[in-house]
MMTF fields as JSON, N, C-alpha, C and O atoms, coordinates in Angstrom:
{
  "mmtfVersion": "1.0.0",
  "mmtfProducer": "UNKNOWN",
  "numBonds": 427,
  "numAtoms": 428,
  "numGroups": 107,
  "numChains": 1,
  "numModels": 1,
  "chainsPerModel": [1],
  "groupsPerChain": [107],
  "chainIdList": ["A"],
  "bondAtomList": [4, 2, 8, 6, 12, 10, 16, 14, 20, 18, 24, 22, 28, 26, 32, 30, 36, 34, 40, 38, 44, 42, 48, 46, 52, 50, 56, 54, 60, 58, 64, 62, 68, 66, 72, 70, 76, 74, 80, 78, 84, 82, 88, 86, 92, 90, 96, 94, 100, 98, 104, 102, 108, 106, 112, 110, 116, 114, 120, 118, 124, 122, 128, 126, 132, 130, 136, 134, 140, 138, 144, 142, 148, 146, 152, 150, 156, 154, 160, 158, 164, 162, 168, 166, 172, 170, 176, 174, 180, 178, 184, 182, 188, 186, 192, 190, 196, 194, 200, 198, 204, 202, 208, 206, 212, 210, 216, 214, 220, 218, 224, 222, 228, 226, 232, 230, 236, 234, 240, 238, 244, 242, 248, 246, 252, 250, 256, 254, 260, 258, 264, 262, 268, 266, 272, 270, 276, 274, 280, 278, 284, 282, 288, 286, 292, 290, 296, 294, 300, 298, 304, 302, 308, 306, 312, 310, 316, 314, 320, 318, 324, 322, 328, 326, 332, 330, 336, 334, 340, 338, 344, 342, 348, 346, 352, 350, 356, 354, 360, 358, 364, 362, 368, 366, 372, 370, 376, 374, 380, 378, 384, 382, 388, 386, 392, 390, 396, 394, 400, 398, 404, 402, 408, 406, 412, 410, 416, 414, 420, 418, 424, 422],
  "bondOrderList": [1, 1, 1, 1, 1, 1, 1, 1, 1, 1, 1, 1, 1, 1, 1, 1, 1, 1, 1, 1, 1, 1, 1, 1, 1, 1, 1, 1, 1, 1, 1, 1, 1, 1, 1, 1, 1, 1, 1, 1, 1, 1, 1, 1, 1, 1, 1, 1, 1, 1, 1, 1, 1, 1, 1, 1, 1, 1, 1, 1, 1, 1, 1, 1, 1, 1, 1, 1, 1, 1, 1, 1, 1, 1, 1, 1, 1, 1, 1, 1, 1, 1, 1, 1, 1, 1, 1, 1, 1, 1, 1, 1, 1, 1, 1, 1, 1, 1, 1, 1, 1, 1, 1, 1, 1, 1],
  "groupList": [{"groupName": "MET", "atomNameList": ["N", "CA", "C", "O"], "elementList": ["N", "C", "C", "O"], "formalChargeList": [0, 0, 0, 0], "bondAtomList": [1, 0, 2, 1, 3, 2], "bondOrderList": [1, 1, 2], "singleLetterCode": "M", "chemCompType": "L-PEPTIDE LINKING"}, {"groupName": "LYS", "atomNameList": ["N", "CA", "C", "O"], "elementList": ["N", "C", "C", "O"], "formalChargeList": [0, 0, 0, 0], "bondAtomList": [1, 0, 2, 1, 3, 2], "bondOrderList": [1, 1, 2], "singleLetterCode": "K", "chemCompType": "L-PEPTIDE LINKING"}, {"groupName": "THR", "atomNameList": ["N", "CA", "C", "O"], "elementList": ["N", "C", "C", "O"], "formalChargeList": [0, 0, 0, 0], "bondAtomList": [1, 0, 2, 1, 3, 2], "bondOrderList": [1, 1, 2], "singleLetterCode": "T", "chemCompType": "L-PEPTIDE LINKING"}, {"groupName": "ASN", "atomNameList": ["N", "CA", "C", "O"], "elementList": ["N", "C", "C", "O"], "formalChargeList": [0, 0, 0, 0], "bondAtomList": [1, 0, 2, 1, 3, 2], "bondOrderList": [1, 1, 2], "singleLetterCode": "N", "chemCompType": "L-PEPTIDE LINKING"}, {"groupName": "TYR", "atomNameList": ["N", "CA", "C", "O"], "elementList": ["N", "C", "C", "O"], "formalChargeList": [0, 0, 0, 0], "bondAtomList": [1, 0, 2, 1, 3, 2], "bondOrderList": [1, 1, 2], "singleLetterCode": "Y", "chemCompType": "L-PEPTIDE LINKING"}, {"groupName": "GLN", "atomNameList": ["N", "CA", "C", "O"], "elementList": ["N", "C", "C", "O"], "formalChargeList": [0, 0, 0, 0], "bondAtomList": [1, 0, 2, 1, 3, 2], "bondOrderList": [1, 1, 2], "singleLetterCode": "Q", "chemCompType": "L-PEPTIDE LINKING"}, {"groupName": "LEU", "atomNameList": ["N", "CA", "C", "O"], "elementList": ["N", "C", "C", "O"], "formalChargeList": [0, 0, 0, 0], "bondAtomList": [1, 0, 2, 1, 3, 2], "bondOrderList": [1, 1, 2], "singleLetterCode": "L", "chemCompType": "L-PEPTIDE LINKING"}, {"groupName": "ALA", "atomNameList": ["N", "CA", "C", "O"], "elementList": ["N", "C", "C", "O"], "formalChargeList": [0, 0, 0, 0], "bondAtomList": [1, 0, 2, 1, 3, 2], "bondOrderList": [1, 1, 2], "singleLetterCode": "A", "chemCompType": "L-PEPTIDE LINKING"}, {"groupName": "GLU", "atomNameList": ["N", "CA", "C", "O"], "elementList": ["N", "C", "C", "O"], "formalChargeList": [0, 0, 0, 0], "bondAtomList": [1, 0, 2, 1, 3, 2], "bondOrderList": [1, 1, 2], "singleLetterCode": "E", "chemCompType": "L-PEPTIDE LINKING"}, {"groupName": "PHE", "atomNameList": ["N", "CA", "C", "O"], "elementList": ["N", "C", "C", "O"], "formalChargeList": [0, 0, 0, 0], "bondAtomList": [1, 0, 2, 1, 3, 2], "bondOrderList": [1, 1, 2], "singleLetterCode": "F", "chemCompType": "L-PEPTIDE LINKING"}, {"groupName": "CYS", "atomNameList": ["N", "CA", "C", "O"], "elementList": ["N", "C", "C", "O"], "formalChargeList": [0, 0, 0, 0], "bondAtomList": [1, 0, 2, 1, 3, 2], "bondOrderList": [1, 1, 2], "singleLetterCode": "C", "chemCompType": "L-PEPTIDE LINKING"}, {"groupName": "PRO", "atomNameList": ["N", "CA", "C", "O"], "elementList": ["N", "C", "C", "O"], "formalChargeList": [0, 0, 0, 0], "bondAtomList": [1, 0, 2, 1, 3, 2], "bondOrderList": [1, 1, 2], "singleLetterCode": "P", "chemCompType": "L-PEPTIDE LINKING"}, {"groupName": "GLY", "atomNameList": ["N", "CA", "C", "O"], "elementList": ["N", "C", "C", "O"], "formalChargeList": [0, 0, 0, 0], "bondAtomList": [1, 0, 2, 1, 3, 2], "bondOrderList": [1, 1, 2], "singleLetterCode": "G", "chemCompType": "PEPTIDE LINKING"}, {"groupName": "SER", "atomNameList": ["N", "CA", "C", "O"], "elementList": ["N", "C", "C", "O"], "formalChargeList": [0, 0, 0, 0], "bondAtomList": [1, 0, 2, 1, 3, 2], "bondOrderList": [1, 1, 2], "singleLetterCode": "S", "chemCompType": "L-PEPTIDE LINKING"}, {"groupName": "VAL", "atomNameList": ["N", "CA", "C", "O"], "elementList": ["N", "C", "C", "O"], "formalChargeList": [0, 0, 0, 0], "bondAtomList": [1, 0, 2, 1, 3, 2], "bondOrderList": [1, 1, 2], "singleLetterCode": "V", "chemCompType": "L-PEPTIDE LINKING"}, {"groupName": "ILE", "atomNameList": ["N", "CA", "C", "O"], "elementList": ["N", "C", "C", "O"], "formalChargeList": [0, 0, 0, 0], "bondAtomList": [1, 0, 2, 1, 3, 2], "bondOrderList": [1, 1, 2], "singleLetterCode": "I", "chemCompType": "L-PEPTIDE LINKING"}, {"groupName": "ARG", "atomNameList": ["N", "CA", "C", "O"], "elementList": ["N", "C", "C", "O"], "formalChargeList": [0, 0, 0, 0], "bondAtomList": [1, 0, 2, 1, 3, 2], "bondOrderList": [1, 1, 2], "singleLetterCode": "R", "chemCompType": "L-PEPTIDE LINKING"}, {"groupName": "HIS", "atomNameList": ["N", "CA", "C", "O"], "elementList": ["N", "C", "C", "O"], "formalChargeList": [0, 0, 0, 0], "bondAtomList": [1, 0, 2, 1, 3, 2], "bondOrderList": [1, 1, 2], "singleLetterCode": "H", "chemCompType": "L-PEPTIDE LINKING"}, {"groupName": "ASP", "atomNameList": ["N", "CA", "C", "O"], "elementList": ["N", "C", "C", "O"], "formalChargeList": [0, 0, 0, 0], "bondAtomList": [1, 0, 2, 1, 3, 2], "bondOrderList": [1, 1, 2], "singleLetterCode": "D", "chemCompType": "L-PEPTIDE LINKING"}],
  "groupTypeList": [0, 1, 2, 1, 3, 2, 4, 3, 5, 1, 6, 7, 3, 8, 9, 6, 10, 1, 6, 1, 7, 6, 6, 11, 10, 9, 1, 12, 13, 6, 2, 8, 14, 1, 1, 11, 10, 15, 16, 11, 3, 10, 14, 7, 10, 16, 8, 12, 7, 16, 17, 7, 13, 4, 3, 9, 13, 9, 4, 8, 18, 12, 1, 16, 16, 10, 7, 17, 14, 11, 16, 8, 6, 14, 11, 15, 6, 13, 5, 12, 6, 8, 3, 12, 16, 1, 6, 8, 1, 6, 0, 13, 5, 8, 2, 15, 16, 14, 6, 1, 8, 4, 5, 5, 13, 1, 8],
  "groupIdList": [1, 2, 3, 4, 5, 6, 7, 8, 9, 10, 11, 12, 13, 14, 15, 16, 17, 18, 19, 20, 21, 22, 23, 24, 25, 26, 27, 28, 29, 30, 31, 32, 33, 34, 35, 36, 37, 38, 39, 40, 41, 42, 43, 44, 45, 46, 47, 48, 49, 50, 51, 52, 53, 54, 55, 56, 57, 58, 59, 60, 61, 62, 63, 64, 65, 66, 67, 68, 69, 70, 71, 72, 73, 74, 75, 76, 77, 78, 79, 80, 81, 82, 83, 84, 85, 86, 87, 88, 89, 90, 91, 92, 93, 94, 95, 96, 97, 98, 99, 100, 101, 102, 103, 104, 105, 106, 107],
  "secStructList": [7, 7, 7, 1, 2, 2, 2, 2, 2, 2, 2, 2, 2, 2, 2, 2, 2, 2, 2, 2, 6, 6, 7, 1, 7, 7, 7, 1, 7, 7, 5, 7, 7, 3, 3, 7, 7, 1, 7, 6, 6, 7, 2, 2, 2, 2, 2, 6, 7, 7, 3, 3, 7, 7, 3, 3, 3, 3, 3, 1, 1, 1, 7, 3, 3, 3, 3, 3, 7, 7, 6, 6, 6, 4, 4, 4, 2, 2, 2, 2, 2, 6, 6, 2, 2, 2, 2, 2, 2, 2, 2, 2, 2, 2, 2, 2, 2, 2, 2, 2, 2, 2, 2, 2, 2, 2, 7],
  "xCoordList": [-30.397, -29.313, -29.45, -30.218, -28.899, -29.238, -29.328, -28.56, -29.901, -29.742, -28.554, -28.273, -27.958, -26.888, -26.569, -25.533, -28.279, -28.517, -28.381, -27.79, -29.128, -29.228, -28.22, -28.074, -27.924, -26.204, -25.399, -25.491, -24.811, -24.602, -25.377, -24.7, -26.365, -27.025, -26.872, -26.44, -26.956, -26.366, -24.872, -24.592, -24.014, -22.231, -22.759, -23.015, -23.012, -22.625, -22.834, -22.163, -24.835, -25.243, -24.236, -23.405, -24.228, -23.347, -21.858, -21.672, -20.946, -19.981, -19.689, -18.68, -21.668, -21.608, -21.626, -20.945, -22.639, -22.978, -21.188, -20.894, -20.52, -19.256, -18.084, -17.02, -18.439, -17.949, -18.38, -17.452, -19.601, -20.009, -19.349, -18.908, -19.35, -18.373, -16.828, -15.987, -16.551, -15.166, -14.842, -13.801, -15.982, -15.962, -15.742, -16.68, -14.988, -14.388, -12.979, -12.201, -12.561, -11.649, -10.007, -9.774, -9.856, -8.408, -7.204, -7.042, -5.848, -4.82, -3.859, -3.998, -2.665, -1.353, -0.979, -1.699, 0.152, 0.554, 1.265, 1.747, 1.109, 0.891, 2.084, 2.182, 2.685, 3.62, 4.408, 4.343, 4.972, 4.758, 6.509, 7.523, 6.502, 7.705, 8.254, 7.416, 9.526, 10.093, 10.932, 12.023, 10.472, 11.454, 11.545, 10.933, 12.715, 12.733, 11.814, 11.732, 11.139, 10.436, 10.79, 11.745, 9.949, 10.709, 11.163, 12.044, 10.432, 10.998, 11.947, 12.174, 12.705, 14.517, 14.657, 15.807, 13.711, 14.386, 13.575, 13.055, 13.351, 12.099, 13.444, 14.636, 13.138, 13.499, 14.001, 15.213, 12.768, 12.209, 13.689, 14.223, 13.833, 14.276, 15.803, 16.56, 16.16, 17.417, 18.451, 19.616, 17.28, 17.342, 17.722, 18.327, 17.098, 16.959, 15.571, 15.436, 15.019, 13.38, 13.016, 12.972, 12.667, 11.905, 10.053, 9.478, 9.761, 8.178, 7.643, 8.165, 6.815, 5.788, 4.948, 4.438, 4.835, 3.859, 3.906, 4.593, 2.675, 2.029, 2.255, 1.219, 2.513, 2.5, 1.722, 1.727, 0.736, -0.006, 0.801, 1.433, 0.99, 1.978, 0.708, 0.19, 0.708, -0.363, 0.46, 1.445, 0.051, 0.521, -1.088, -2.196, -0.832, -1.713, -1.452, -1.285, -1.457, -1.277, 0.242, 1.028, 0.527, 1.878, 3.348, 4.533, 2.209, 3.411, 3.267, 2.262, 3.668, 3.898, 3.603, 4.61, 2.841, 2.402, 2.331, 1.372, 2.956, 2.611, 1.585, 1.404, 0.803, 0.496, 0.196, -0.118, 0.443, 0.022, -1.004, -2.147, -0.409, -2.345, -2.57, -1.63, -3.763, -3.455, -3.84, -4.304, -3.61, -3.133, -4.482, -4.694, -5.325, -6.44, -7.226, -7.989, -6.841, -7.099, -6.442, -7.019, -5.55, -4.756, -6.068, -7.156, -6.141, -7.116, -8.41, -8.835, -8.886, -9.332, -8.658, -9.028, -7.562, -6.6, -6.493, -6.982, -5.607, -5.246, -6.205, -5.744, -7.516, -8.783, -9.09, -9.502, -9.111, -9.472, -8.407, -8.483, -7.137, -6.227, -6.183, -6.104, -6.28, -6.789, -7.687, -7.769, -8.353, -10.07, -9.502, -10.026, -8.661, -8.381, -7.292, -7.045, -6.536, -5.897, -7.146, -7.372, -7.591, -9.011, -9.623, -9.767, -10.284, -10.758, -9.781, -10.115, -8.62, -8.096, -7.958, -8.008, -7.728, -7.975, -9.226, -9.269, -10.113, -11.795, -11.687, -12.037, -10.876, -11.23, -10.46, -11.067, -9.508, -8.66, -9.383, -9.234, -10.192, -10.805, -11.951, -12.406, -12.854, -14.028, -13.432, -14.135, -12.286, -12.41, -11.887, -12.577, -11.175, -11.099, -12.932, -13.371, -13.425, -14.671, -15.931, -16.929, -15.258, -16.356, -15.498, -16.044, -14.842, -13.825, -14.112, -14.021, -14.509, -14.682, -15.849, -16.319, -16.748, -18.485, -18.904, -19.873, -17.861, -17.997, -17.557, -18.251, -16.301, -16.056, -16.799, -17.108, -17.623, -18.667, -19.483, -19.366, -20.222, -21.479, -21.324, -22.327, -20.115, -19.231, -19.726, -20.179, -19.55, -19.575, -20.322, -20.188],
  "yCoordList": [11.64, 11.737, 11.491, 12.233, 10.751, 10.216, 11.631, 12.308, 12.327, 13.647, 12.745, 11.605, 13.495, 14.084, 13.326, 12.928, 13.331, 13.016, 11.202, 10.351, 11.057, 9.517, 8.599, 7.399, 9.182, 8.426, 8.507, 7.399, 9.324, 9.636, 8.13, 7.21, 8.32, 6.685, 5.791, 4.854, 5.566, 4.357, 3.724, 2.595, 4.767, 4.123, 3.712, 2.527, 4.905, 4.595, 3.326, 2.684, 2.977, 1.441, 0.617, 0.047, 0.492, -0.06, -0.377, -1.565, 0.451, 0.139, 0.02, -0.028, -0.044, -0.626, -2.232, -3.026, -2.458, -3.799, -4.74, -5.931, -3.815, -4.69, -4.49, -5.095, -3.337, -2.952, -4.23, -4.723, -4.691, -5.226, -6.607, -7.101, -7.242, -8.432, -8.181, -9.014, -7.176, -7.214, -7.285, -7.231, -7.411, -6.87, -8.284, -9.081, -8.463, -6.487, -6.129, -7.017, -5.457, -4.866, -4.011, -3.641, -4.081, -3.362, -3.203, -3.955, -2.088, -1.879, -1.45, -0.98, -2.005, -2.353, -3.723, -4.342, -4.516, -5.451, -6.451, -6.287, -7.309, -8.494, -9.711, -10.838, -9.139, -9.918, -11.074, -10.82, -12.12, -13.178, -12.983, -13.107, -12.721, -12.43, -13.358, -13.705, -13.769, -14.635, -14.187, -13.769, -14.185, -13.742, -14.653, -15.713, -13.899, -15.066, -14.169, -12.954, -15.427, -15.087, -13.977, -13.201, -14.125, -13.341, -14.699, -14.875, -15.206, -16.49, -17.04, -17.77, -16.776, -17.218, -18.781, -19.159, -19.828, -21.136, -21.689, -22.775, -21.159, -21.12, -22.554, -22.259, -23.418, -24.578, -24.324, -24.427, -23.718, -23.369, -21.819, -21.597, -21.469, -20.081, -20.407, -19.999, -21.186, -21.981, -22.291, -21.939, -23.424, -23.832, -22.973, -23.265, -22.013, -21.213, -21.126, -20.422, -21.778, -21.981, -20.647, -19.96, -19.911, -18.582, -19.202, -20.278, -18.163, -17.768, -17.145, -16.259, -17.648, -16.782, -15.798, -16.032, -14.795, -13.542, -13.545, -14.235, -12.247, -11.947, -9.666, -9.003, -9.526, -7.488, -7.528, -8.156, -6.574, -5.629, -4.238, -3.774, -3.619, -2.593, -1.29, -1.151, -0.741, 0.365, 1.68, 1.601, 3.076, 4.031, 4.923, 4.831, 5.577, 6.536, 8.306, 8.782, 8.893, 10.313, 10.41, 11.137, 9.708, 9.995, 9.466, 9.668, 8.275, 7.59, 6.294, 6.078, 5.61, 4.252, 3.41, 3.472, 2.887, 1.91, 0.946, 0.576, -0.351, -1.453, -1.841, -1.161, -3.158, -3.175, -5.584, -6.405, -5.673, -7.557, -7.8, -7.531, -8.516, -8.908, -10.907, -11.682, -11.35, -12.684, -13.269, -13.028, -14.24, -15.358, -16.047, -16.525, -15.665, -15.857, -15.147, -15.708, -13.988, -12.62, -13.155, -12.761, -13.823, -13.645, -14.695, -14.133, -15.372, -15.301, -14.517, -14.637, -13.423, -12.398, -10.805, -9.763, -11.469, -10.487, -10.152, -9.338, -11.156, -11.935, -12.033, -11.986, -12.165, -12.034, -10.722, -10.471, -9.663, -8.237, -7.563, -6.828, -8.702, -7.895, -7.371, -6.237, -8.9, -9.615, -9.048, -9.397, -8.193, -7.588, -5.657, -4.912, -5.391, -4.334, -3.918, -2.821, -5.605, -4.612, -5.09, -4.503, -6.145, -5.767, -4.968, -4.58, -4.331, -2.592, -2.084, -2.425, -1.44, -0.683, -0.231, 0.766, -2.124, -2.1, -1.73, -1.176, -2.141, -1.638, -0.19, 0.465, 0.058, 2.101, 2.381, 3.086, 1.98, 2.42, 1.955, 2.768, 0.4, 0.411, 0.66, 0.295, 1.706, 2.264, 4.057, 4.866, 4.115, 5.745, 5.071, 5.281, 4.608, 4.056, 4.301, 4.965, 3.159, 2.9, 4.254, 4.327, 5.231, 6.466, 7.595, 8.101, 7.632, 8.119, 7.909, 8.545, 6.769, 6.18, 6.464, 7.168, 5.961, 6.624, 7.812, 8.054, 8.999, 10.18, 10.251, 10.916, 9.63, 9.805, 9.886, 10.871, 8.419, 7.925, 9.289, 9.895, 9.957, 10.084, 11.608, 11.812, 12.667, 13.857, 13.583, 14.489, 12.235, 12.045, 11.757, 11.649],
  "zCoordList": [-15.086, -13.778, -11.915, -11.302, -11.394, -9.694, -9.186, -9.869, -8.334, -7.298, -6.803, -7.175, -5.918, -5.427, -3.963, -3.429, -3.509, -2.094, -2.44, -1.776, -3.658, -3.669, -4.504, -4.734, -4.663, -5.61, -3.945, -3.417, -3.221, -2.076, -0.62, -0.16, -0.4, 0.008, -0.72, -0.049, -1.555, -2.686, -2.473, -2.072, -2.855, -2.067, -0.859, -0.648, 0.247, 1.557, 2.203, 3.011, 1.177, 1.882, 1.257, 1.964, -0.044, -0.503, 0.313, 0.579, 0.667, 2.079, 3.306, 4.009, 3.495, 4.874, 4.842, 5.491, 3.862, 4.217, 3.407, 3.507, 2.82, 2.899, 3.677, 3.551, 4.726, 5.969, 7.081, 7.721, 7.276, 8.016, 8.131, 9.168, 6.712, 6.94, 7.214, 6.876, 7.747, 8.033, 9.511, 10.167, 9.755, 11.23, 12.387, 12.41, 12.964, 13.637, 13.148, 13.498, 12.679, 11.405, 12.987, 14.138, 12.578, 13.589, 12.98, 12.019, 13.357, 12.624, 13.984, 15.113, 12.962, 14.111, 13.965, 13.183, 14.618, 14.703, 15.847, 16.968, 15.154, 16.407, 16.543, 16.058, 17.184, 16.993, 18.667, 19.87, 18.025, 19.345, 20.062, 19.376, 21.282, 21.622, 22.83, 23.663, 22.987, 23.888, 24.745, 24.359, 26.51, 27.118, 28.321, 28.447, 29.535, 29.961, 31.264, 31.446, 32.107, 33.214, 34.747, 34.781, 35.702, 36.712, 37.821, 38.663, 37.47, 38.967, 38.781, 37.815, 39.713, 39.912, 39.789, 40.009, 39.473, 39.609, 38.588, 38.845, 37.454, 36.092, 35.534, 35.448, 35.351, 34.521, 33.681, 33.488, 32.591, 30.947, 30.719, 29.632, 31.292, 31.333, 31.287, 30.406, 32.338, 32.632, 31.779, 31.594, 31.105, 29.77, 28.127, 27.095, 28.564, 27.758, 26.537, 25.536, 26.921, 26.182, 26.442, 25.421, 27.774, 27.269, 27.407, 27.239, 27.701, 28.045, 26.633, 25.956, 26.471, 24.526, 25.248, 26.343, 24.656, 24.704, 23.375, 22.622, 23.02, 22.797, 22.284, 22.342, 22.207, 21.58, 20.717, 19.659, 21.321, 20.285, 19.582, 20.531, 18.715, 18.303, 17.42, 16.312, 18.466, 17.481, 17.746, 18.48, 17.099, 16.637, 17.341, 16.813, 18.369, 19.078, 19.329, 20.451, 18.416, 18.431, 18.078, 18.686, 17.168, 16.287, 16.905, 16.641, 18.364, 19.009, 18.826, 18.148, 19.043, 18.816, 20.292, 20.998, 20.732, 21.245, 21.426, 20.748, 22.247, 23.05, 24.106, 25.116, 23.784, 24.672, 24.773, 23.911, 25.871, 26.161, 25.831, 26.198, 24.859, 24.175, 24.824, 24.648, 25.445, 26.005, 25.186, 24.071, 25.853, 24.785, 23.831, 22.717, 25.349, 24.808, 23.413, 22.627, 23.412, 22.563, 21.241, 20.227, 21.074, 20.041, 18.783, 18.908, 18.208, 17.465, 16.581, 15.432, 18.086, 17.609, 16.851, 16.309, 17.245, 17.11, 15.73, 14.946, 15.731, 13.991, 13.108, 11.967, 13.148, 12.452, 12.454, 11.322, 13.181, 13.15, 11.73, 10.746, 12.734, 11.92, 10.519, 10.048, 9.868, 8.982, 8.083, 6.906, 8.599, 8.352, 8.039, 7.211, 8.723, 8.59, 7.498, 6.999, 7.238, 5.873, 4.336, 3.278, 4.816, 3.939, 3.762, 2.603, 4.831, 4.658, 4.228, 3.093, 4.017, 4.105, 1.903, 1.182, 1.717, 0.648, -0.221, -1.319, 0.49, 0.157, -0.317, -1.299, 1.123, 0.95, -0.58, -1.386, -0.845, -1.253, -3.177, -4.09, -3.436, -3.982, -4.399, -5.483, -3.044, -3.18, -4.0, -4.605, -3.754, -4.194, -5.712, -6.71, -5.766, -7.748, -8.824, -9.763, -7.755, -7.8, -8.054, -8.77, -7.042, -6.625, -8.022, -9.003, -7.829, -9.961, -11.259, -12.31, -10.882, -12.582, -12.523, -13.417, -11.356, -11.861, -12.152, -12.872, -11.348, -11.672, -12.835, -13.604, -13.393, -14.964, -15.502, -16.172, -15.369, -16.715, -16.582, -17.647, -15.723, -15.051, -16.136, -16.821, -16.31, -16.926, -18.606, -19.305, -19.058, -20.567, -21.116, -22.335]
}
């Protein structure tokens, strides 16, 4: 049977390899919002079209926060959020894998 440190190092190395493939990864949500601008004579606002912008919502110290996202960062943030969801799934899978390996080593 492998020593505890060797076993833990093996798990850590495997997890880090999988994690590298998921960078960047973020947690939160991205929302497109449409709202009027501040210009008094804006044709689009006058016609009811409104202007699209993006907000990123996240939790910080237990409080919900929002931040404006520049349009140029939307693709990067979208990919990072998808990677964040994949990371959460990976962590659940890794936990189950460790539990199963532990149970098998006790048999």
